[in-house]
C-alpha positions in Angstrom: -26.5 -15.1 24.5 -25.2 -15.5 27.7 -23.6 -12.3 28.1 -26.9 -10.7 26.1 -28.6 -12.3 29.4 -26.3 -11.0 31.7 -26.2 -6.9 30.0 -29.9 -6.7 30.1 -30.4 -7.7 33.7 -27.6 -5.1 34.4 -29.3 -2.6 32.5 -32.7 -3.6 34.5 -31.1 -3.2 37.9 -29.4 0.0 36.6 -32.6 1.4 35.8 -34.1 0.8 39.4 -35.5 -2.6 38.6 -34.6 -5.7 40.2 -33.8 -8.6 38.4 -36.9 -10.7 39.0 -39.0 -7.6 37.3 -38.5 -9.8 34.1 -37.5 -13.3 33.0 -34.9 -12.4 30.3 -34.1 -16.2 30.0 -37.8 -16.9 28.9 -38.1 -13.5 27.2 -35.2 -14.5 24.8 -37.0 -17.7 23.7 -39.7 -15.4 21.8 -39.2 -14.9 18.0 -40.1 -11.0 18.2 -38.1 -10.1 21.2 -35.2 -11.8 20.4 -35.6 -10.2 16.4 -36.3 -6.8 17.9 -33.2 -7.0 20.4 -30.7 -8.3 17.9 -31.8 -5.3 14.9 -32.1 -2.9 17.8 -28.3 -3.9 18.2 -27.3 -4.0 14.8 -28.5 -0.5 14.3 -26.6 0.5 17.3 -23.6 -0.9 16.2 -23.8 0.8 12.7 -25.4 4.0 14.3 -21.8 4.1 16.7 -19.5 3.6 13.3 -21.2 5.9 11.8 -20.7 8.6 14.2 -16.7 7.8 13.6 -17.2 7.7 9.9 -16.8 4.0 9.8 -18.2 2.4 6.9 -18.7 -1.3 7.2 -18.2 -3.6 4.2 -21.6 -5.1 4.4 -24.6 -3.1 4.8 -26.9 -2.8 7.8 -29.5 -4.1 5.6 -27.5 -7.5 4.8 -27.1 -7.7 8.2 -30.9 -7.6 9.6 -31.6 -10.4 6.6 -28.9 -12.7 8.1 -30.0 -12.0 11.6 -33.9 -13.0 10.6 -32.7 -16.0 8.9 -30.8 -17.2 12.0 -33.7 -16.6 14.1 -36.1 -18.4 11.5 -33.6 -21.3 11.6 -33.6 -21.8 15.1 -37.7 -21.6 14.9 -37.3 -24.3 12.5 -35.2 -26.5 14.6 -37.7 -25.7 17.7 -35.0 -23.8 19.5 -37.1 -20.7 19.4 -40.8 -21.3 20.4 -43.3 -19.6 22.6 -41.9 -19.6 26.0 -45.1 -19.3 27.6 -46.3 -22.9 26.7 -44.5 -26.4 27.5 -43.6 -28.0 24.3 -44.6 -26.2 20.9 -48.4 -26.7 20.9 -50.5 -23.9 23.0 -52.1 -24.9 26.4 -55.8 -25.8 26.7 -56.5 -22.4 28.4 -54.7 -20.8 25.8 -57.0 -22.4 23.0 -60.0 -21.1 24.9 -58.8 -17.5 24.4 -60.8 -15.2 22.1 -58.2 -12.3 22.9 -55.1 -12.1 24.8 -55.4 -12.8 28.8 -55.0 -9.3 30.5 -53.7 -9.6 34.1 -55.6 -8.1 36.9 -54.5 -5.3 38.5 -54.2 -5.6 42.1 
């Protein structure tokens, strides 16, 4: 996990963004972000292996299913939660929203 965060920080710096443009530690606690990054990584690995005509013994779909089960288990244990709120409940402010809050552009 630490290696993934460091890689993402290096990529954001490499593409001209400083490492303060995104809070990667916080983003990786979000289920959607975590699943998206992991499934993308699995797809990339299978594409690279395919380019070299290497056929893994386990299918990509099986790996994606295992990743999904692992992330859901982390959610059940309370490790992966909404990182924008303290604890496992929504804030009082968030409970009053009818739609997601949009930041004002300066």
